[in-house]
N, C-alpha and C positions, 0 to 999 in steps of 0.2 A: 375401522370407522363405522359408525352407525349410519344406516341408510336414511337420507333426509326425507324419503317418501313414506317412512313408517308413520302410522297414526299415533296420536298422543297416548292412548292407552297402551298400545303395543310398545311404544318407546319407554314408557314407565316400567313395564314388565322387564324389558331388556336391562334397564339400568339397575333394577333390583337384583336381577340375576348376576350381573357383573359384580355388584357389591358383595353378594353372598359368596362369590368365588374368591374374594380377597384380592382383587386386582388393584394394586396401589398405583397412585399417580406417578410415582417415580419409575415404575416398570413400564408404564405406558409411554413415558418419554424416552426410554432407552432406544438407541439407534446404532447402526453399524457405522463406525468412524473410518476415515480413509487410512490406508496402510502407509508404511514408510515410503518416502520418495525414492526413486531410482538413484543409483550412484551417479555423481556428477562426472563428466568427462575430464580428461587431464587438462584440457585448455577450455576455460570458460571466461568470456568477456561479460562484465556486469550489464544486465539489461533491466529495463523497468519492469517490475512484476505486474502481471495482469490484475485488473480490478477484481476484488474478491467481495462477496457478500459477507456481512457481519454475522458470524455464527456465535451464539451464546455459549459461554463456558459451561462445563458440566455443573449440575446443581450441587451445592454444598451438602454434605451428608453429616449426620450426627457423629460426634466423637465416639469411638469404640474403645473398649478397655483392652489392655494387654499387659504383659509381664512388666512389672515396675510401677504401675499405677498404684497410688495410695488413696483409698476411699474410706469414708466413715458411714457405718450402718447404724441408723437410729430406729429402734422399735418403740412405738409409743407405749409408755407406761411399763416397759420391760427393760429397764436400764442394764440388767445383768447380761443381756444378750447384745447390747449396743457397744460400739467402739470402733477404733480404726483398724484397718486391715490392708495388706499389700497383696496385689495380684502376683502369684508365684510364677516361676519360669514356665510351668506347664499350663498357665492360663487360668488357674483356679484360685478361689478365695476360700480360705480355711476358716469357717465361722463356727461360733459356739452353737451347740445343739444340733445343727444340720450337717456339720462337717464340710468337706470340700465341695465347692460348686464351680463348675466350669463356666467362666464368664468371658472368655477370650472372644473378641469380635463382636460383643454385644454393646449396645448403647446404654447410657445411664437409665433410660426409661425401660428398656428391655430387661436390664439386670434387676431393676426394682420389681418388675412383675415376676421375674423368676424367683427372687428371694421371698416375695410375698407368698408365692405358691409353695415353696419349700417349707417356710415357717408355718404355713397354714395347716400342715400335717400334724403340728404339735400345739399350735396356739389357735385360739378362736378369733377369726377375722383380724389378723395382725395388720397394723398400720406401719409399713416400712418406708423409711426415707433414706435415700442414698445420695451422698454428695462426694464429689471428686476433690480431694485435697491437694495432691501433687501429681502432675502428669509425668509420664515416663519420657526419657529421651527418645527421639526418633532416629532410627537407623535408615539412611537413604543413600542410594547409589546414583551416580550421575556420570555420563560418558558422552562422547561425541565432541562437538565444537565448543568445548569449554577449556579454559586455560589450565585448570588443575583437576582433571577427572579423578574419580575414585569414590570411596565410601565416606560418608560424613555422619556425625552425630549432632543432632540439633536439640538443644535444650528448650523445653516448652515452659513458658512463664504465663501465669494468669490463665485466662480462659481462651486466649487466641492461639490457634495453631500456627506454626511457621509457614510462611508463604514461599511460593516458587522463586520469586526474585531474591529473597533472602538467601536461599541456597545458592543461586547463581553468583551472588556477590561473595559468599563464603568460598566458592570454588574458583575465585579469581576472575570471574566475568566471562562472558561469551567471546568467541573470536570474531573477527571481522567477516568471516564467511559463514557464520551461523545462520541457519534458516529458522528464525524465531517464529515464523508462521506455522511451523510444523513440529513443535516441541512434543515429543512422545512421552507419555507417562503410563507406566505399567503398574497396576495396583491389584493386589490379591484380595479376593472376596472372602466371605465368611466360610464358604464351603470348599475352599481350596481353588475355586475358579479364578482365573486371571482376566482382568479387564484392561484393555488398552484404549486410551483416548488421546486426542490431540488438543493442544492448547495453542492459541494464536496470541502470542505476546505482542505482536505488532499492533493489535487492537488496543493494547494497554498504552502504547506510545502515541497512537493517533487519537484516541478518544479519552484517555485518562481514566477509563473505567476499571476500577480496582477488582471487579469481578473476574477479570481475565487473569489476575494474579492469584491463582487458586491456592487453597490450603493444602498442605502436604499431609500424608498419612504414613504411619510406621511401615517400613518395608517397601515404599515406593521406589521404582526404578525409572530414571529419567534419561532420555536420549535426545540430544540436539543434533539433527542432521546437517549435512553440508548443503549450502544453497548458493545461489548467485543473486546479488542485489545490485541495484543501480548505485552510482556514485552519490546521488542525493540521499538515498536510504542509508548508505554506509556512513555518511556524516551524522545522520540522526542516531543511528545505532551506537556510534562511538561516544555520543554525548549522553547515552542512557545510564541510569544508575546501576544496571547490571552488566555494563561493559567493563573491559579490563581497565585497571587503574593506570593513569598516565604517569604516576609517580614511580612505577616499577621500570627498571631498565630493560631494554630490549636489544637483542643482537640482530643487526642487519648487515647486508653487503651491498656496496655500490660499485658498479663496474661500467665499463664503456667510456664515453667521452667526458670524463671528469679528470681533474688534475691529480687527485690522490685516490685512486680506486683501492678498494679493499674492505675488510670487515670493520664495523664500528659498533660501539655500545652507546645507545642513545637513551636519554632519560628526560621526559617532560619537555621535549623540543630542544634541549641543550645536550651537547655531545660529550662523551668521554671516549677515549680511544687508547690504543697502545702507543700511539705517537705522543712523545713528550710535548710537542708543540701545540697540541689541541687542548683547550681549557676543559676543566672538569664540569660535571653536571651539578645542578642545584637540586637537592633532595626535596625542596619545598615547591618545586615548579608544578603548575597545574595545566600547562599548555601541552596538548597532545603532539606527538612526534609525527611530522608529515613528510611528504616527498621532498619539498623544497628545503626543509631543514636538513635532511640527509644530504642533499646536494651541496649545501653550504659547507657542511662539515667535511665533505670529500673534496674541498678546494674549489668548488664551483665547476660549471660546465666549460668545455673547451669551445673555441670558435666554430668548430665544425659539428657541434652537437645538434641532433635533430630533436628539438623539444616537443615536436608534434607526435612523436612515436615513442615516448618513454613508456617502459613496461615494468610492471611489478609482478614478479613471480612469487606466488604465495602458497606455501604448503598447507594441506588440509589434514584433518585427523584421520581421514579414510586412507591415507597413504599416497594420494595423488597431489596435484597442484593446480592452481588457477593462475591465469595470466590476465592481469588487469591493464588495459590500455589507458594511458593518461596523455592528454593534450595540454601541455603547459602554455602553448601559445594562446589557447582560449582563456587561460588564467590572466595572461598579460593584456590581451586585446579586449576581452569582454568582461573581465573581472569574475570569471566563473570559479569561485572558491572551491567548488566541489571537486575540481581537478586536482587540488592539493590533497591527495588521499592520505588519510590517517594510516600509519604503518603499524604492523604488529610484529611480534618476535619471529625471526628467521625469514623475513622478507628479503628478496633480492631486487634491487633497482638497477635496471639496465638502460643506459642512455646510448642510442645508436648514433652512427655518423650520418650526416645529411648528404644526399647525393647532389644537391644544389642549394645555394643560398640566395635569398632575395636581399639585395643591398639595402632596400628601404626598411627591412626589418632589423638590420644589424644594430642600430642605436637603441631600439627598444629592448632587444635581448641583452645588450651590453649593460644596460642600466637595471636589469632585473636583480632581485635580491639573491637569486641562486647563481649569479655569475660572479667570478672572482672580483675582488676590489681593484686589483691591479696586476699587471704582468711586468716582468723585468726583461728588458731587451738591451743588448750591447750594440751600440752604433759606433763604428770605428772608421778611420780613414779621413777622406777629404770632406769633412763637415765642419761647421762652425764650432760645435762643442761635442767632441767625441766622448764616449764613456757609457756606463750603464745608467739607464733611466727607467723610471716606472711610468707605465702607460695604462690607460683604461683598457679593459678587455675588449677584444674584437677591433683592435687598432690595426689599420692596414700599413703596408710598407711605406707608402708615400707619406702617410701621416706621421710615421716615426721619424722620417728624414726631416720633415718640417719641424717636428718637436725639438730637434737639436739645432735649430737655426738654419737648416737647409745646407746646400752645397757651398763650399768656399770657392775661391777663384782658381783653384788647382784641380777641381773635381771633374771627373768624366760624368757629365750630367745625364747622359743617355741611358745608363744602366747602373745596377748595383748587384752585389752578390749576397745571397741569403744562405746562411749555414744553420742547419737544424738537426738536432739529435733525434733519431727515430726511436720508436719504442723498442725495437730489437737491438739497440745499441750502436747501430751504424750511423754514420754522419752523412747527411744529404746536403750537397752543395750545388747550387744552381744560380745562373745569371738571369736577372730579371730586368727587362726594359722599364725605365722609369718615365712615367707620364703623369704629372700631377692632375691632369684633367680626366684621367682614367678612373672609372668606378671600381668597386671591389670585384676582383675576379682572380682566379688561381694563377693565370698566366702572366698578367701584367701588374697586378696590385693585390697580392694575397694578404689574407689576414695573418697577423703574427701570433705566435704562441710564446709561452713563457720560456725564457732562456734562449731565444733566437739571437743570432748574431748577424748584423748587417755590415757589410764592408763596402765602402765607397772608394773606388780606385782613382788614382790621378789620371788626368787627361794625357794625350800623347805629347802635347807641348810641355806639360809639367814634367813628364818623364824625360824628355830631351834636355830640359833645363837642369834636371837633377843629374843626368849623365855628364853634361858639360861641367857642372859644378864639381862632380867627383873627379873629372880629369884635371881640372885647373886647381883643384884643392892642394896638391903637393907643391905646385909653383908658388901659389899664394903663401904657403907655409914657409918656403925658403926665403921669400922676400921679407916676410915678417920676422924670421930669425936673424936676417942680416941687418935690417934697419932698426930693430928694437934696441940694441945696445947703444946706438948713436944718439938715442933720445936722452940718455943720461949725460951726454956731452953737450947738449943744447945746440947741436949743429943745425938742426932744422928749426930752431926757434927763431 
């Protein structure tokens, strides 16, 4: 920088000297850009990114010629040397009179000056006009947190070069762990030097400034690093034009406290799976697949599910994984829709078991969209209406007995038996004291699960009556056999 204390005459002399040295404004603006971020740890919980100052994107540079470009050379009043020509593989234009001219990496203006100089050796003050007729396809590579990394060929139409977001869309969109604030672009210079600069696409989403959606150049190499973003930012990223399309099916796994754990194929918020009982997906759906939709497809959560500690294990392109903590209770209690995280391919949703349940929260969880619509429980024995019934999820044992009309006059009302099939295939049978005034708890009034069996045994008096009846039953049968034929004789009429 020039010293502000210089006098006006000295300042003018310095400016003239700089101009004579050919220092361009673009070179004065050049600066060292930050390097690639460090590798993320294997476990990363999304956190709100720190406030960043807005950094202007790199200045757009003039289009440079390369192999495949078609140009037209016009020489004023010399039509025999005018015409169309294509830049060859070696970067040269083979022109009449002057022969091959290397124009690779030169702008239209620079090429025009070069041709004027070359033709000036044979013509007196030639007036050369160069126009670009057809642009060559761009060969660009992309890697990192993109759904389909690899090499792409972008066709150029008109005078506008392809933009960065166009390439991201063509490559299937960025993943949900992409750090779009640190998109790295490596670009080759004219002299073989390589320039690496960073593009902050988050500024494009926040400000709508299309300058951050930079134009691409032939041979660009793009890398999208892995980052950690907040749940709010993840929702905004999922809605962006360069995110993965929700119409594409994704494979996820749901494990833990759900009724049908396992792998599922989800598409647009509607599920398809290997199970015949699950409906197919709609190819025209535009709703993103979220955590709650995956839980619905997996049969809903079990009564003992800890919805405050749901975890999403998400693989990254770097070979590691990130763990995203989701609190679905905040979704139910405060309407925090950001907790309903948008899923991506190969996510694993884990629903842990709760160590304790708050009875006051049970009705809210039971009515949630990711709870099952109903569970089937078999109530048998001394009740008013025994049999299999459908009950709302998170129904307690006492509520199930009342749902079938309660005890009959033969029931042992102080207790009932609960039979439950354990995940390991064993059968768990225990006797539970019944108290209709008791709140939900594991000892006296547990929450029921699908396919539970409740047995209400007869009271001691009912058992004694049954035993007496069984003893007197043969005598009664003899009396019936003796006196039944006499009825035909009308003796007792």
